[in-house]
N, C-alpha and C positions, 0 to 999 in steps of 0.2 A: 928303463927304456924298452919299448916293444920292438921286436924284430920285424923289419919291413918285409912283407910277403913277396914272393917271387911272382912273375907274370903268370906262371902256370897255376900257382895257388889262387891268384885272383880270378883267373878264368874258371877254375874249378868251382870257386864260390858262386860266381855269377851263374854258371850252368846249373848248379844244384839248388840255388836259392833265387829263382827269377823274380820273386816277390820282394826282395830286399837288396836292391842293386844300386842305390844311390851311393855317392862318395861317403856320406855319413854312415850308411848301413855297413859298407865295407870296412870303414875305419873302426866302427864299433865291434865288428866280427873279429878283427885281428888286434884289437886293443891299442889302436894307434891314436895318439893324442898330441896336442900342441904342434910344435914345429915339424914333427914327423909327417903331418898331413901334407906338407909341401912335397915330400918324396912320393907319397901315395898319388898325389895329383899328377906328378910327372910320369909315373908308371902307367896310370890310366890313359894319359895323353898318348904315350908310346903305343899302348895296346890299340887305341883308336886309330892312330896313324897307320899301324900295321894291318888294320882291318880285322883284328882278332876280337874286338868288341865294337858294338855300335852304341853311340850315345843318342838317347831320345830324351830331350829335356834335361832333367837332373838325374836320370837313371841310365845305367848301362845294361846292355843285354847281349846275349849270345846271338849273333845274326844267323846262326845255323839251326834255329828251332822252328818247327812247324806247328800249326794249330792242331787240335785233336781231330778235327774233321777237315778234309781238304779234297780238292779236285786233282786227280792224278792221271797220267797217261801211261798206259801199259807199254813196256818195252819187250824186246824179243827174249825168249827163255835163254838161260845160260846153258853151259855144257851139261849140267846135271839136271836140266829140265825145270829149274826153279824160275818162277816168274817174278820180275821186278817192275817197279813203276817209278816215274819221276814226277815231282810236284809241278803243276802248271802255274802256280802263283807264288813262286819262290821269290822272296824279297831280300834274302841275305846276300852279302858280298862274297862269301866263301863258296866253295863247291857245293853243288846240290847234294843233299843227304841221300843215301842209298836206302830204298824202301823195298822190302820183301813182301810180296802179295801172298797171303794165305787163303786159299780157296776152300769153301765148304762144299759138301757134296751137292747141295741144291743150287749153288751159284751157276749162272750161265757161263758158257765157254767164252773166254776172253782171248783176243788176238792182239798182236802188235799194233799200236796206234789207237786202241780203244780208250775212250775217256771214261773215268769212273769217279763216283763220289765215294770216299772211303773213310773209315774211322782208323786213326793212327795211334800206335802205342810205341813209345820210345823203348829201346832195348840196349843193354850193355853187354860187352864181351862177345859180340858177334861181328861178322864182316859187313853187316848192314846196320843202319841207324834206327830204322823203324820197321814195324810190321804193320800191314794194312789189311783190314777186313772190309769186304764189299758192303756198301749200303745200297747202291744202285748203279747200274750201267747207264751212263749219260747218253741221251739220244735214242733210247729205246723206252717204250712205255707199254709193254704188252698187257692186254686185258687179263684179269684174274677171275677165277671162279672158285667158289666153295661148294662142295656137294658130296653126294654119296657115290662111290665107285661101284659099278656093276660090271663084273668080269664077263667077257665074251670070248668067242672063238678067235676073233681077230682083235685082241687087245681088250677093249671094253668101252664103256661110256660113263659119263658123269651126270648125275641128276642134281642140278643146282638146288640148294635149299632156299634160295631167295624166292619170295613169293612172286616177284615181278618177272622172273625168268620163265620163258615158255619153250626153250629149246634145250635138248641134251647136247653134251659136248662129246665128241668122239676122241678116243685115245688109242693110238697105234700100239702094237705089242712092245716096241722099244721105248715107249714113253710112259709106261705104267709105274716106274720107280718101285716095282715089286709090290704094289698095292693089292690088297685082298678084297674079295667081294664083300660089300657092305661097309667098308671103311669110309670114314670121312676124310676127304683129301682136299688139298688146295692145289690148283693147277693154273698154268698160264697159257694163253693162246699161242699157237705156233702157226706159221704160214700166214697167208693174207686173211684179212677180215672177211668173213663170208657174208654175202648179202642174202644168199638162199642156201637152204640145207643146214646141216649141223656144222658148227665150227670145230676145229681140231685143237686139242689141248695136250700139254705135257704136264704130268703130275710132278710137282716140285716138293710137296710136303705131305707125308702120311700122318694123319692125326688120329688114326685108330678108331676105336669105338666112338660113335657120335655122342655118347653120354659121358665120355672120359673128360677129365679136367682140361686137357689141352684144347679141346674143341669149344670150351665154354664161351670165351670172348668172341670167337669168330661167329658162333651161332647168334650171339646177342647183336653183333654188327649187322648180320643179315636180317634178323627179326625186326630190328628197329629201323631198318633201311638207312643206316648211317653210311654216307658215301665214303668209300675207302680206296678208290682208284682215281688218280688224278687224270684229267683229260690231257691228251698229247699237247695241246696248245699251252696249258698251264705249265707242264713239265718243260717245254721248250723255252718259255719265258724265264723260268727259274734257272735253267741251265745256262742261259745266255747272260745272266746277271753278273756284274763285276763289282768288286768292293767299292764302296762309296769313297769319294775323295774329300779332301779338306776344304775345298772351295765353298765359301759361303757358310762355313761352320766355325764355331768357337773351339779352339784347341784345348781339350781337357786331358790330354794324354799324360801330363805330368802329375795329375791328381791321383792319390792312392785309393781309387775306387775298388771295391771288392764285391764279388757275388757270393751269396750265402744261400745254399740250396740243399735239398735232400741228397743223400749219397747216391741215389739212383736217378738224379735229375736228367731229363732228356733234352732240356733246353735251358738256357740261362738268359732271361730277358730283362732282368733288373739288377742294378748294382747300386751301392750306397757308400756314403762317407759322412762322417760327422767330425766337427772340431769346435772348440770354444769360440764364442763370438768375441772379437777384440774391440767391438764398439763400446766405448765407456758409458754410453747411454743404455746399454743392455747388460748390466752386471749379472754374471752367472748364466747368461744365455748361451745358446748353441746355434751353429749353422749346420743344417742337414742337407746333403745333396742326394738326390735320387736320379739315376740315369737309366733310361729305358731304351731298348733296341729300337732303332728308327726303321720300322717295318714299312712305313709309308713311302720311303725312298724307293723300295723295290716293288711294292704292290700298288700300282697306280689305278686310280678310279677308271672303271670301264674295261680294264685289261682282263685277259683270261684268268690270271691269278686272282684278281679281285672278284670276278664272278664266282669262281670256285670257293674262295674263302667265305664269301657271303652265303653261298649255298650251304656250306658246312656249319657256319656260325661260330664254331668253337672246336677245339681239340677234344677228343674223348679218351679218357685214360682207363686202362684195365691193368690188372696185376701183371700181365705178361706182355702187353703191347700198348701202343698208343696209336690212335687214328688222328694224325695231325691236321690242323687247319691249313698249313702251308707245306709244300714239298720239303724234303730233307735238305736240299741245297740252301734253302733259306732258314728253316726252323732249326737245323742242326749245325749250320755253318755261318752264312753271311749275317744272319740276324741274331746269332747266339754270342753272348759277350764272353768269349773264351779268354782265358788267362793269357796275357802278353800279346794279344792280337788287336790292332786298331779296329774299332767298330763304330759305325755311325749311331748316334743316339739323340733322343730328346731328353733334356735334363731340366730339373727344377731345383733351384737353390732356395731353401726355406729357412727363415730365421725364427727361432722360438725364444721366449724369455725363460727365466729360471724356473717358472711354474709350468712350463710346457705349452703355453699359449702361442700359437703362430701369430707373429706380428708383421711378417712380410713374406713375399715369395717372388721369384723371377724365373721365367721359363727361357730356355735357349735351345738352339739346335747345334749339336756339337759332334766332336770326335773324341772318343775315350779309349783307354786301354786298361783293362782290369789287371791289377797287380797280383791277384790271387783268386782262384776258384775254391771256395771253402764250403764245408759241410756244417750243418747245424750242430751236430754233436761235437765236431772238432772245435768250433768257435766257443761253445759252452764250456768245454773242457779247459780251453785256454783261459777263459774268464774265471773259472773255478780254481785256477792255480796249477793246471796240468797241460801247459802248452806243448805242442810237438814242434818238430824242426821247421814246419811251415808257418805256424802261428806265433812262435816265440818272437821273431823279429817284428811282428805286426802288433804286439800287445800294446806298447806305449802310444804309438802314433795312430793306430787304426781301431783296434778292438776296444780298448778302454774308453776312448771318446764316443764310440758307438753306444756303449752301455750307459755312459753318462747322459747322453741326449735321450736315450730310451727312458731312463728313470724320470726325467722331467716330463716326458710324454705320459708316463704312467700316472703322475700326479694330475695332469690335465684330464686323463681318461676317468679317473676317480671322481673328479668334479662333474664331468659330463654324464657319467653313469650310462654308458651303452649297455645293452643286454648282455649279462655275464653268464652265458651258458657254459657248462663244463661237461661236454659230451666226448667220451673217449673215442678215438678214431681207430678202426681196425686196420691191421696191416696183414695181408695175406702173402705169405712167403711161398714161392714155388721153386721146385727143383728144375734142372735143365730139361727134364722130360715133361715138365708141366704139371707134375704132381704137387699137391699142397703139402708142404712140409711142416708148416706151423701157422697158427693164427694168434696174433698178439695185438695188444693195444699200443699205439704209438705214444712215445713220450712227448709231453708238452713242455718244452724248455723255454727259458727266457729268450734264447736265440730265435725261436720261432715267433714269439710275441714281439720281439724287437723289429723284425722284418715286417710283421703285420702292421705295427703302429706306423712305421715309416711309410708303408704303402698307402695306408688310410690317409695319412697327412698329405701325401702327393696327390691322391685322388680328390681330396677336398680342394686342394690348390687348383687343380685342373678345372673343376666345376666353377669355382669362384672366378677364375681368370676368364673363362669363356662367357660367364654371365656378365661380368663387367664390360666385356668387349661386344656384348650383344650378338654373339656368334651362335648359330644353331648347333646343338649337340645332343647326344643321348645321355640322359641321366639314369643312374641306377636307383630305382624307386622301391621303397619298402614301406607299405602302409600299415597302420596299426591293426591289431586283431579285430575280427568281427565280434559283435556282442555275444552271439551264441557260443563261439569258441572260448571266449573269456569265462562264460558261465560254466562251461564244462571243466575248465581249469580250476575254477573255484570249488567245484564239487570234488575233484580229485584232491585238492589241497585240504579241504575240510575232512575228507575220509582219511587223510594221512595225518591229521592233527595240526594243520597249519591254517593260516588265513591269508586271503588276498582281499584287500579293502574294496568296498563297493562305493558307487555313487560319486565318483570324481573322475576328472579327465585322466585317462590312463597315461602313465609315464613309465619308462623303463626302470626308473629307480624303485617303483613299487614291485615290479616283477623281480628285481634283484633282491629286495628284502625277503620275498618268498623263497628265492633260491638260497639265500643265506640261512633262513630258518631250517631248510632241509639239509644243508651241508653237513656231512659227517654222519647223518642218520641213515637208517635202513632205506629211507625214501629218497635219498639224494638223487640217484640216477632217474628214478621214476618222475620226480618233479621236473628235472631238466628235460626229459623226453616229452613230457606232457606240455610243458611251456613251449618247446619247439613246435609241437603239433598245433598249438593255438595260433602260431604266427602265420601271417599271410606269406605267400610266396613272392620273393623279390622279382622284379622284371625291369625291362628297359622301356623308356618312353622319352619323347622329345620335350615334354613338359615336366617341370620340377614339382613333385609332391613330397619331397623329403625322404629321409631314410630313418624309419622308426627304430629299428634294431640297433643302429649305430648312434642314435640320438644326434643326427646331423641334419642341418637344414638343406644342404645341397651336397650331392655326391655323384661322381662320375667315374667310370673305370678307365684308367690311364696306364696302368702298370704292367699289362700282359698282352700286348698286341700280337705276339707270336701265336697265342692260343685263344684269343677272344676277338671277334670282329668288332665288338662294341668299342674296345680300346683303340683299334685302328681308326674308327670314325672320330674318336676324341683327338687322336694325334693329327688327323687331317684338319679337324676344326682348329687346333692350335696353330698349325702351319698357315692356314688361311687367315686366321686372326692376326698373326704376327708378320705376315707377308714374307715367309721364308722360302717360297718357291711356288712352282706351278702344280705341285702334287698335293695341294690342300683339298679341303672339302669342296666339291663342285656344286653349282646351283641345282643340278639334277639330283644329286645325292641329298642335298638339303630338303628338296621338295618331297623326297621319298622316305624321310626319316621315320615317320610313324609306321609305315609298312615294314621297313627294315627292323625297327624295334620289335614289332610283333613276331617277325620271322625268327630273329635270333633268340628271343625269349622262348619260342617253341623249340628251337634246336637245343637250347640249354637243357630244357626239361627232357627232351629225347635222350640226350647223353646221360643225364642223371638216372633215368629209368634203365638204360642199358647197363650202366655201371652197377646199379643196385641189383639188377637181375643176375649179372655176372658174379657179384660177391655172394649172393644167395646160393647160386649153383656150385661155386667153389666150396662154400661151407658145407653144403649137403654132400658133396663128394668127399670132403675131408672127414665127415662124420659117418659116412655110409658103412664103414667097417666097425662101427661102434654101436650098431643097432642092438638093443637090449641093455645097454649101459645106462646108469643113472646120472643125472645132472641136477645141479641146483640152479635156480633162477628166480625171476620175479614176474608176476602177472603184469603185462604191459598194455593190455587192451582186452575189452570184453565185447562180444557180439552175440546175436541170437544163436548162432551156430556153434559157439564155443569161446574159448579164451586164448589169448596169445601170451606166450612166455618168452622173455628174453633170457637166454642162458648166460650165466656168469662167465663161464670159461672162454667162450668165443664171441659173445655178443650176438649170436645167431638167434633168429626169431622162429619159434615153432608153434604149432597149433594143438591145443587140447580140444578135440571135437566133443560136442555135447554127447555124442553116442558113447564116448569112452568113459563118461562119468557115471554110468549105470543106467538102470531102466526107469528111474523116477523122472518126473517132469522137473525141468529147471526153468524158473521164471527169470526173464531178463528185464532188469529195471534200467532204463536208459539214463535216468537222472542220477542215480547213485553209481551207475556203471558196475552193476553186480549181477551175478547169477546165483539164485537160491534154490536148493533142492526142496521139492514139495514134501518129501518124507523124512529125509535125514536132517533138514535144516542147514545143510552145508552151504556156506556162503563163500563165493569166490569173487574177489574184487581187485581192482587195480592196486598194485603195490604189495599184494600178498606174497610172502616168501613161499616157494614151492620146491619140492623134490619131484622130479619126473623121470620117467623111463623113455628112452628113444625107441619108438615103435616102428618108425619107417623114415628113411631118408631117400629122396628121389633126386639125384643129380640133374636129370633132364629138366625138371621144373624148378628145382631149388627148394622143394617142399620138405618140411620136417613135421612129422606127426608124433605127438607125445601122449603118454599116459600118466595120470596123476598118481603119485605115491603118498606124498605128505604135503600138508598145507600149514604154514606157520608152525612147523616142527611137530605136527600131530598127524598120525596116519589117518587117511580118509576112512570113514566108516563104511562097512559093507552095506551096500544098497540093495533093496529088494523091490520087486514089482508092487505097484499099488493094489489094494484089494478090489475085487470086482465091484463096480458101481460107485467107487470112491472118486471124487473129483480130484484130478491131478493138480488142480490149482488151489487146494484148500489152504496152503500155507503162503500163498503169494502175498497176502496182506502183511506177513511178517517182515517183508522187505522194508516197508515204511518204518516199522519199529526199529529195524536194524539201522537204517539210515539215521533216524533220530538219535539212537544210542551212540553212533559214531560221532555225531556232532556234539553230544553232551560230553563225550570223553575228550574232545579235541583240546580244551583249555588245559586240562591236567597233563595231557601228553606233551603239549608245547612247553609247559613249565619245566619239564625234565630236561629240555634241550638248552 
């Protein structure tokens, strides 16, 4: 017979395990079975009556918990000068938790009564329950400027790096924050907004050398004109927003929905759940739920928030910061599906059969409460037999059913044959000072693929639902490759010893066969990269042209409205189609869908370019102290002016300029994508393994210049100038012979794989 736990033991369990607080979970934790459950039920009722726990559906929770992001009001400092704050949205029945505010040197001065948006962390063993870090002071939205500080006799001035700025900013002696002449600084406006003359600023962050790593993302933001300051009206609307109520929504709060995100996730806009289908007509089937933050409730058509979100089009992510589409009050708080906090959502219930084919779906507008905020590695470790304290209670009822449904979807994916590219994603790790500490390739786990498959299924359901209801929407369109790009891919495949069939309607299955031929070979990454380059760029459009890469007839983005305006449009379309409220897609919006699609497709490309430039600059900074070192890599591209090399260690791309290859003439053959030396006969082509020396790394531009040492394991021959009067093109004809030779060798090389 198990010992019945005390009230304090039960309260401790609930506080330490907020994801496993149903009566069944508690009974399992303490080994309570049979008739002893009656005593447990009595104790829980007593705790509820005493206000020590709160019952929500079938679960119990500590009413004294706060979400990780909250609106606080600053109180008066205590006798020791410490500043505390109180939560403005306290929902518990017990006393308000005590919150210590920890200010940074760059935080603005706060006084009693100020309202702030803060990030909270629970603490133990102190006379306070949480510590708070400032995100933003509510009710203030000072303009910010990034520029070069020039010291003067009376403080100095800031020369903005933004191309669109035509005025310097004046800095008084007390507002320089110790900045030195020539440093890159970030400053905010102080005093009234100037209509004439120079505005006055206070430096809040010193970024040092403009070419230093900490400045990289800020420079990219300025260069690509990415809006990073919200208008006062948008901030005011966000600050005035209140949590959505249950009225008109389906109550999903008792469902064990979980969020699964990267460890450094800045927002949580999707949650999921799966369980076996109990319908006898669907043996071995599964029910999958996907719940997405109801951003449309807070961002209404035509509002200041809506105008700014459309202007940005999407959030932009850098290694050290994010430029969000929505203000923190929404993206990090009211629209983020934090653990244990009620949140408004749009959800879809999807039923799949045992083979992973979707047989039905149903959308609804609801209110959910995530039982756990999980990380990819954490979920995968639990699945692989190494659960931690948080995932162990979720294994049977949450994690295993998720993977069971995923395995069915994998079978459906294999039949559908979407493009199966395997391109490792770089992860740039930064120190607190903004220095690059490491560059590694991210792991691709089944936990990642699980979420991707669930989101794809939900996106398909959204497109199909709106098509059936004849509701205007934005599709995610991906057209098949252009013929000339396909031909270039065939050339690379042939030069690598593989084939891509000609003369038939292209399907992703054919490309997958090519990728499978290359898998595990020296040309694996090359074929993946070249196939990606052959693809058209996806875009948004109000007409449906299908999604070639995913091998889907109709596809729409539904799952990330916090960071993509396209998804917000789809949410509004669903709201309008189902008659869920007045915040659906308006006739004016519907009439402008083509212009909106063009605009947000452009903003997406702008963000991609800024993110790519930033990664290149960080990599150049990381490698700048290794000039003269040797690296291995592979030729990833060929042009008239030289060859591009992708380095194995970091994935960085560097240039082998023609001038660094010697004095002989190098003939560029566009068909075979090779460079051939006129004297040495040295041939450089896509896929060749090389050893190179890093000759130059320029963090400001992100450029890497390389020198060739070895190609395919052989030292490059010493090259000399051509003889007087000799044509430098005399061996150009050998390129054709070389290309023919490669094609003859292709079958025998394939047979070895």
